[in-house]
N, C-alpha and C positions, 0 to 999 in steps of 0.2 A: 504493500500500500504506500510505501515511501516514494517509489518512483513516480506513480501517477500524481501524487501531490506535488512533487518537485517539478514535474512537467507542467502542472497547473500554475505553479508560481512563475515559471518562465513565460508561460502564455500570458498571464496577467500583466507581467512587467512589459512584455512586448506590446500588448494591447494598450497599456498606458502610454508607452512611447509613441505609438501610432496616433492615439487620440490627442496628445499634447503637442505633437510635432508635425509629422507628415500629413495627417488628415485633419489638422485643426481648422483649416479654412475650407473644408469640403462639406457638402450637405450629407447628413442632417445635422452635423455638429454646429453648423453656422446658425441654426435656429434654436439651439439650446438656451442661449441667453434670453431669447424672447419668451421661452416657456417659463423660465425662472422669474422673469419680470411680471408675466401675467399672474403667476401664483402669488407673488409678493404684493402686486397691486390689488388683488382680490381678497386680501386678508380681512377677516372680521374677528371680533373678540371671541365669539363662540367657537369658530373654527380653529382659532389659535389655541384655545384651551383644549379642544379635542386633539389637535396635532401634538400637543405637549404630552397628553396621556398616551396616545398611540406610539409616539416615538419612545416613550419611557419603557414600554414593554421590551425594548431591545437595548436598554442601557446595560453596560457590562455587569454591574452587581446583580441586576435582575436576571440576566441570562445565566450567570454562574449559579445563582440560587435555584432557579427553576431546573436547570440541567442536573444539578446534584440531587435535588429532591425527587425528580422524576426517575433518575437512574436508581436511586435507593428503592423507590416503590416498585420499579420493574424487577429488581433483584428479589425483593421480598415476595412478589407475586409469582414470578416465573422460576425462581431459584436457578437462574442461568446468568452467566456473566456476559454472554454475547450481546444481548439487547442493550443493557446499560452501557457497555463499552462502545457499542456502535454509536449511541447518541453522544457520549462524551467525546469520542474521537472525531466525530463529524464537526462538532462545535469547536474543538481545539484546532483541528486542521484548518478550518476557514479562518480562524483568528491568526494563525501563523502566516497563512498566505496573505491575508489582509495587512498584517504588520510589515512584512518584508516588502510588500508591494508599495506601501506608503513611504517606506524608507527610500526606495528607488525612484518613485514618481512623486514629485512635489507639485501637484496640480493645484492652482489657486481655486478657492471656493467661488461660487457664483457672485457676481458683482451686484448683490442686492443686500438689504439689511438682514443680518443673520440673527435669529432668535435664540440661539444657543452659543455658549462659549466653547471654542475649540480652536486648535491651531489653524491658521489661515491657509496652510499649504498641505493639507492632508485630505483633499476632497476625493481622490481616486484610490480605491473604490469606497463605497459606503460601508463602513464597518457595522453600523446598526442594522442595515439591510441584510448583509451576508450572515450576520449572527442570527437574525430572525429566520432567515431561510433555513439554515442548518438545524436550528432547534425545532421550529414549528413544523417544517416539512419532514424532518427526521422523525418527529413524534407522530405525524400523520401516517408515515410509512408503518410504524410499529402498531399503532392503534387500528389502522385499517386491516393489518395482517391478523390481528386478534379478533376482529369483529366477525360475526357469523352471518349477519343479514346485510343485504345490499344497501338499504337505507342508512344503516349504521356506518357502513364503510364510507358512504357519501358524506355523512356528517363529519366523520373523521377528517376527510380531505378538505373540509371547509376551513381547516387550520391554515390552508394556503393563503387565505384572505389576510392573515396576520402580517406576513412579510410584505404583501402588496400594500397594506395600509401603512406599514412602517416606511416603505419606499416613498409613498406619496407624502407622508408627513415630513420626511427629511427634506424633500424638495420644497414643500410648502414653507418650511422654516428657513429656507435659504441656505441649507447646509451642503447640498449636493446638486450637481448637474444630472440630467436624465441618464446620460451614459454612465455615470458613476453607479447608479442603482442597477442598471442593466448588467454591468460588470459584476456587481455584488451578487446578483442572482446566479450568474455563471459560476462564481466562486462557491457559493453555498450549495447549489444543486450538485455540482461536480463532487464536492466533498461527501455529500450524502450518498451519491451513487457509488463512489469508490469504497466507502466504509461499509455500505450495505452488501456489496459484492464480496468484500473481504471477510465480513463477520456474520452476516445473516445467512444461514443455510436454508435450503428449500423446505425443511420440515418445520420452520418457525411457526407458521399459522396453526398447524396441527398440535405442536407442543404447547403453544400458548393456550389453545382452547382446552386441552386436557388439564392444564394447571388451573385455569380459571374455573372450570367446572368441577374441579376436585376429583377428577377421575384418574385412575391409574392406567398407564399404558398396558394394553393387552399383550400377553406373551404370544409369540408366534407358535403355532401348532407344530408339533414334531412330525 
């Protein structure tokens, strides 16, 4: 799993170089500033309060607390290390890729009033968004795998709306360009895919169902 994450890091740095240099004056990057200005110009007191709350579900302390709590619950319920480790490593991997990418790419934040305090040259990619993608989509993968009914699975996948909301909130608050949050989705989703392929085996839904229902696995007949 190390090599795919290293390849992702190189890809993210390359994408950052492309966005900030070679393609900076090409469409659709040329309309990004207009998107940020439209969002900033349409701010209202109510929406600003909502964006603060939505953005907050991806703050680092909250992400760490939720990841640790969910991982503990998963281990207590499933008595398996694979699922908790999958979630923890997906969140950790995106954080490492995010950090080293921001070290390599000093992209200025949008030229609008920013509603949060943060370094002015760490816009690419959006750390809040990639953390939300890894945590909430990773959690959706696990919960949907344990669900027995289609409508419950669909409800689990509604967690995808959380990182989408975070991405919109971060742009609304003037913290990121649209391409920053798109790159963050690439980062988070890739980390979830890599860790799921490395740690979640095909028997996960069946094992989870047996654990939740309290049934013991049947022994194969001789």
